[in-house]
C-alpha positions in Angstrom: -23.5 66.2 -22.9 -26.5 66.3 -20.7 -28.6 64.7 -23.4 -26.1 61.8 -23.6 -25.9 61.4 -19.8 -29.7 61.3 -19.4 -30.1 59.0 -22.4 -27.6 56.5 -20.8 -29.4 56.8 -17.5 -32.7 56.1 -19.2 -31.3 53.0 -21.1 -29.7 51.6 -17.9 -32.8 52.1 -15.7 -35.0 50.5 -18.4 -32.7 47.5 -18.7 -32.8 47.0 -14.9 -36.5 47.6 -14.8 -37.1 45.1 -17.6 -35.1 42.4 -15.8 -37.2 42.9 -12.7 -40.5 43.7 -14.5 -42.8 41.0 -13.2 -42.2 42.0 -9.6 -41.1 45.7 -9.9 -41.1 46.0 -6.1 -38.7 49.0 -6.2 -40.9 50.8 -8.7 -38.2 51.2 -11.3 -40.8 52.0 -13.9 -41.1 55.4 -12.3 -37.3 56.0 -12.5 -37.3 54.8 -16.1 -40.2 57.2 -17.0 -38.5 60.1 -15.3 -35.3 59.6 -17.3 -37.1 58.9 -20.6 -39.2 62.1 -20.2 -36.0 64.1 -19.5 -34.3 62.5 -22.5 -37.2 63.4 -24.7 -37.2 66.9 -23.4 -33.4 67.3 -24.2 -33.9 65.8 -27.6 -36.6 68.3 -28.6 -34.5 71.1 -27.2 -31.5 70.0 -29.3 -33.5 69.6 -32.5 -35.1 73.0 -32.1 -31.8 74.7 -31.3 -30.1 72.9 -34.2 -32.8 73.9 -36.7 -33.0 77.6 -35.5 -29.4 78.3 -34.6 -27.4 75.7 -36.5 -24.1 74.6 -35.1 -23.2 71.4 -33.2 -26.0 69.0 -32.2 -24.2 68.0 -28.9 -22.8 70.4 -26.4 -19.7 68.9 -24.8 -18.6 71.2 -22.1 -18.0 71.0 -18.4 -21.3 72.9 -17.7 -23.3 70.5 -19.8 -21.7 67.5 -18.1 -22.5 68.9 -14.7 -26.0 69.6 -15.7 -26.4 66.0 -16.9 -25.1 64.7 -13.6 -27.3 67.0 -11.6 -30.4 65.9 -13.6 -29.6 62.3 -13.0 -29.1 62.8 -9.3 -32.4 64.8 -9.1 -34.2 62.0 -10.9 -32.9 59.6 -8.4 -34.0 61.8 -5.5 -37.5 62.1 -7.0 -37.7 58.4 -7.4 -36.5 57.8 -3.8 -39.2 60.2 -2.5 -41.9 58.3 -4.6 -40.5 55.0 -3.2 -40.6 56.2 0.4 -44.1 57.7 0.0 -45.7 54.7 -1.6 -43.7 52.2 0.6 -44.2 49.1 -1.7 -42.6 46.7 0.8 -44.7 48.1 3.7 -41.6 48.8 5.8 -42.9 51.8 7.7 -46.1 50.0 8.7 -44.1 47.0 10.0 -41.8 49.3 12.0 -44.8 51.1 13.5 -46.4 47.8 14.5 -43.1 46.7 16.2 -43.1 49.9 18.3 -46.6 49.3 19.7 
């Protein structure tokens, strides 16, 4: 289930990024790359596990669902940190100038 959840997050973030691509003031390309990298990692993990162990390709359990949700939230947190550090709208600089 974590593969499905991260794949959906990757698709949704890519669609949103593509609609705003010329400006990309919120740096959605980073969020999209985080989710696509995670999706690729889960895909390789599933393929290797399927080839070596056999069985079901998708793991649909509560633990797998919670892992998927946790990974999506962690991806959002990393993207938010990147956004705050790079400050593309120069918000922190403007706030510091107002206090002077």
